[in-house]
C-alpha positions as MATLAB code, in Angstrom:
seq = 'XXXXXXXXXXXXXXXXXXXXXXXXXXXXXXXXXXXXXXXXXXXXXXXXXXXXXXXXXXXXXXXXXXXXXXXXXXXXXXXXXXXXXXXXXXXXXXXXXXXXXXXXXXXXXXXXXXXXXXXXXXXXXXXXXXXXXXXXXXXXXXXXXXXXXXXXXXXXXXXXXXXXXXXXXXXX';
ca = [
      41.883   -6.401   -8.864;
      43.290   -4.019  -11.485;
      46.723   -2.746  -10.788;
      48.051    0.321  -12.521;
      51.688    0.418  -12.670;
      53.528    3.504  -13.648;
      57.279    4.214  -14.996;
      58.097    7.745  -14.541;
      59.959    9.877  -16.475;
      60.524   14.110  -17.353;
      60.088   13.434  -20.978;
      58.453   10.212  -20.992;
      56.242    8.625  -18.612;
      55.050    4.716  -19.159;
      52.037    3.161  -17.931;
      50.964   -0.468  -17.753;
      47.412   -1.727  -16.625;
      46.881   -5.496  -15.827;
      44.008   -7.227  -14.335;
      45.178   -9.878  -11.207;
      42.610  -12.781  -10.723;
      44.634  -15.147   -8.213;
      47.391  -16.012   -9.312;
      46.683  -15.312  -12.962;
      47.640  -11.543  -14.999;
      45.850  -10.243  -17.904;
      46.953   -7.566  -19.924;
      44.676   -4.522  -20.228;
      46.518   -1.408  -21.193;
      49.818    0.339  -21.746;
      51.193    3.022  -23.386;
      53.559    6.175  -22.675;
      52.704   10.212  -21.935;
      54.938   11.751  -23.780;
      55.715   15.296  -22.751;
      55.301   17.585  -25.832;
      56.880   21.073  -23.745;
      59.893   21.888  -22.453;
      58.575   23.845  -19.404;
      58.723   21.809  -16.168;
      55.592   22.744  -14.912;
      53.823   22.280  -18.060;
      55.257   19.126  -18.092;
      54.173   18.015  -14.688;
      50.874   19.082  -15.699;
      50.821   16.534  -18.459;
      51.787   14.071  -16.485;
      49.211   14.702  -13.979;
      46.601   14.810  -16.528;
      47.641   11.846  -18.359;
      47.617    9.571  -15.259;
      43.883   10.752  -14.480;
      43.118    9.872  -17.837;
      44.279    6.628  -17.513;
      42.485    6.261  -14.214;
      39.039    7.576  -15.343;
      39.479    5.022  -18.390;
      40.993    1.964  -16.450;
      39.383    2.251  -13.022;
      42.484    0.636  -11.263;
      42.006   -0.122   -7.814;
      45.945    0.165   -6.860;
      48.489    2.264   -8.281;
      52.216    1.026   -8.176;
      55.323    3.385   -9.082;
      59.243    2.966   -9.482;
      61.112    4.374   -6.906;
      63.520    7.106   -7.808;
      67.159    6.235   -7.933;
      69.994    8.302   -7.581;
      71.133    9.456  -10.527;
      74.439   10.390  -11.503;
      72.965   14.028  -12.503;
      71.420   14.958   -9.752;
      69.016   17.781  -11.778;
      67.762   14.384  -13.455;
      67.024   12.670   -9.936;
      65.214   15.943   -9.039;
      63.428   16.355  -12.477;
      62.377   12.417  -11.894;
      61.422   12.912   -8.554;
      58.885   15.871   -9.453;
      57.594   13.375  -11.866;
      56.354   10.730   -9.564;
      54.870   13.254   -7.548;
      52.428   14.390  -10.263;
      51.814   11.068  -10.976;
      51.042   10.622   -7.426;
      48.917   13.162   -6.685;
      46.894   12.092   -9.721;
      46.221    8.688   -7.920;
      45.407   10.219   -4.370;
      43.099   12.510   -6.048;
      41.438    9.621   -7.567;
      41.497    7.832   -4.386;
      43.970    4.972   -4.639;
      46.404    3.877   -2.397;
      50.109    3.889   -3.626;
      52.684    1.426   -3.297;
      56.308    1.864   -4.441;
      58.899   -0.461   -5.627;
      62.871    0.110   -6.638;
      63.854   -1.014   -9.967;
      65.698   -3.658   -8.356;
      62.768   -5.245   -6.762;
      60.560   -4.712   -9.682;
      63.480   -6.250  -11.997;
      63.917   -9.418   -9.102;
      59.919   -9.812   -9.249;
      59.400  -10.190  -13.196;
      62.880  -11.586  -14.399;
      64.529  -13.004  -11.251;
      67.587  -11.205  -11.032;
      67.592   -7.085  -10.061;
      70.121   -6.105  -12.420;
      68.267   -7.330  -15.609;
      68.620   -5.399  -18.590;
      65.951   -3.446  -20.326;
      65.648   -6.394  -22.937;
      65.020   -8.893  -20.600;
      62.299   -7.010  -18.640;
      60.439   -6.249  -21.947;
      60.999  -10.203  -23.157;
      59.456  -11.039  -19.588;
      56.599   -8.991  -19.719;
      55.868  -10.362  -23.168;
      55.851  -13.877  -21.849;
      54.028  -13.344  -18.712;
      51.175  -11.342  -20.713;
      50.898  -13.491  -23.280;
      51.596  -10.527  -25.279;
      52.228  -10.859  -29.493;
      55.388   -8.307  -29.204;
      57.679   -6.784  -26.671;
      55.880   -3.626  -25.896;
      57.791   -0.314  -25.918;
      60.481    0.007  -23.093;
      58.693    2.247  -20.929;
      55.548    0.655  -21.100;
      57.120   -2.687  -20.717;
      58.727   -0.916  -17.423;
      55.444    0.141  -16.127;
      53.897   -3.522  -16.802;
      56.588   -4.653  -14.868;
      55.971   -2.489  -11.850;
      52.248   -3.587  -11.703;
      53.116   -7.097  -11.935;
      55.636   -6.421   -9.219;
      53.045   -5.331   -7.097;
      50.873   -8.334   -7.832;
      53.233  -10.884   -6.975;
      54.148   -8.801   -3.912;
      51.078   -8.974   -2.864;
      50.666  -12.828   -3.510;
      53.511  -13.454   -1.356;
      52.516  -11.659    1.575;
      49.013  -13.323    1.264;
      50.827  -16.782    1.357;
      53.150  -15.781    4.063;
      49.947  -14.840    6.090;
      48.154  -18.258    5.420;
      51.576  -19.946    6.490;
      51.685  -18.210    9.362;
      47.699  -18.917   10.524;
      49.030  -22.402    9.750;
      51.681  -22.429   12.318;
      49.535  -20.590   14.890;
      47.007  -23.545   14.680;
      49.375  -25.966   14.848;
      50.841  -24.580   18.167;
      47.175  -24.318   19.572;
      46.744  -28.005   18.882;
];
């Protein structure tokens, strides 16, 4: 399964693409969509177009994105929400399922603590995907979102298997 992870931002949106085969993860691509204009509607179009292009190039089966956290500045939170919306619409137009994860869930899944620093996330993404160097911070966050989705799906499959074993034991 190919997973596209997105770390949304109104000026810089990170993306990361990985392939999951069983419990193994393989790095495919990552980077950032940089907004070059100050006009918010134009930035949102750049995000939509950029995510659409990444989807077209990488053909993911799943789209995972970081949820909005409540920032101190309501204007920043609103712009972040709009950026997320543009990315999500690009995914839905392409027919992808969309999964959302909080920043704490992502950090917990990748680093082992929901309070991890950006540098810790970069280091663990590098380690888990066997990269030669730390990816740029926003790209690392997007790769971490993709890894979080993969880990979450693995856990759900494992739990479903355990539940099936329990039911079989009860039926005997």
